[in-house]
N, C-alpha and C positions, 0 to 999 in steps of 0.2 A: 211243533217247532218253540212252541209258546213255553212249554214245559220245562223244555230245553234251557231257554235261554232262562226260564226263572230258576230253576235249580242251579243255572251257572251263577245266578246272583246271587241266591243261597251260601252256596259255596265260596266268594268272593266276601261276604259279611261272617260267614264264622273265620275266614283266615284274615281279614280287618281286626276283629278282636281277638282273636291267639295272637299277633301280631304285638297289638297295643300290650296286652299282656305280659308277651315276654320284654316290650321295651320299658314296662312299668317295673318290671322287675331287674330291669338292667342288664337283661341278655341280650347282646349284639352281635353281627355274624364277627367280629373283631375277637371275642371272647374268648373261645376255643374254635377247633378244627370242626366239630359235630355243629355247632350251632353255624359255623361257616357253609357248609355241606347242607346244613339242613334251609338256610335262608335262600342258597342259591336254587335248590332244588324246588321247593315249595313258591319261589316265586317265578322262576320258570315258567311253572306250572299253571300259575293265575295268569301268566302270561297268555298260557297258547289256551287255555280257558277262556280268556276276555276275546281272544281272538275268534275262537269259536261263536261265541255271542255273537260277535259283531257281524261273520259270516251269515248263521242262521237268521238274525236280525234281519239282514239284508235280504235273503232268499223269502222269509216271511214276510216281507212287507214290499219294497220297491222293486224286489226282482222278482217277485211274482209277476210282474205282465211280459216276463220275458216268456210265460208260459202260452200267451198268444199267438207270440211270435215264431218261438221256434221250441217246442216241448220238449224235442228230444233233447236239446242241448240244456235246458232248464232241468229235468232231473237228472240228468249226468252230471251237473255241477251240484244238485241238491244230495245224489249219492255221494259224491266225493266228499261234500261239507259233514257228510253223517259216516263215511268214514275215519275224518280225522276227528271228529268227537269220541268215535270211540276207541282212535289211537289213543286219546288224551284222556279216557276212563283208563285204558288198559295200564297206561302208565302210573297212574294214580294206586292201581291195585298193586302196584311192587313199590312203590316209596312210601305208601301207609302203613305196610308192616314194617318196611326197612327202618323207619324214621319214629315210629308212634310206640310199636310193638319190641321192637331190641332193644 
């Protein structure tokens, strides 16, 4: 879980520099339709990555106490958060080629 959170932070830092460069070059969502879609889709993806990081941090930290009281419930919740994280990864597999390679 720690590696997942760390790699999520790396992704967010990369997006920060990418957005900063685009804004420095005066490329905004209002510039054209592609940039509007680009900022919308990557922005929503960043929100989901951040949400997944928060959930993973919770289950890695304070939520881990639940293992002592109800291990089945805890394991189920960790598995669901893992499935969410893989869904976010899967979305990026389609977003990256669509936005960066076409």
